[in-house]
N, C-alpha and C positions, 0 to 999 in steps of 0.2 A: 399700864394700860390694861384694860380688861377685855380679854379675848373671847370672852363668851358672847354668842349670838342671841340677840333677844328675838322672839316670834316676829316682832316688827322688822329687824333686820333681816331674817329669813324671807319674810314677805317680800320685802323690798328687793332682794336680790332675786327671787323668782320671777317677780314682776318685771325686773330689768331684762332678765333672760328671755322671758315670753316676748316682750317689746323687740328685743333683738331678733328672734326668729320670726316674729310678725313681719318685720321690715323686709327679712329675706324671702318670705313668703309674697308680700306685697310686690317684689320686684318680679317674681316668677307670674304673680297675678296680673300684672301689666302686660306680660307677654302672652297671656292667655286669655284675653277678652274679659277680664274680671273673674274668671274662675280658676281654682286651684286644681292641681293635677294630682293624682294618685302618688307620684313622687313626692310632691309638696307633702301630702298627708302622712307619709313614711317617716319624714323628718320633724314631724311635729308631736308635740305632747298631746295628751287628751284634752286638757285645758286650752289649748290653741285650736284643736279642732273644733270643740264646742264653740269658742268664740267665731271662728271662721262659719261654722253652720248657721250661727245667731246672725252674722252679717250676709248671709245668703250667697257665700263664696263657694259653697258646695252644691248648688243646684244641679250643675250639668253632670257632676258625678253621681248624685243620688239618682238623677233621672235616667242614667246608663249612657250619657252622651260624653262622658269624661275619657280622658286619655287613659 
């Protein structure tokens, strides 16, 4: 068996981890009326933060209303 990871393997592993972390963030999100908190952001990668921003989940923080 070849133990070398291809770029595709790495991309799939990274995406799986992003999805896992986003699932955790969504759980927190449900508890905060659809918005993420600073604690959520501290536990997210920059890719996850960018995705959350694109989804409008950072509005309260960006507007100064977040926790």
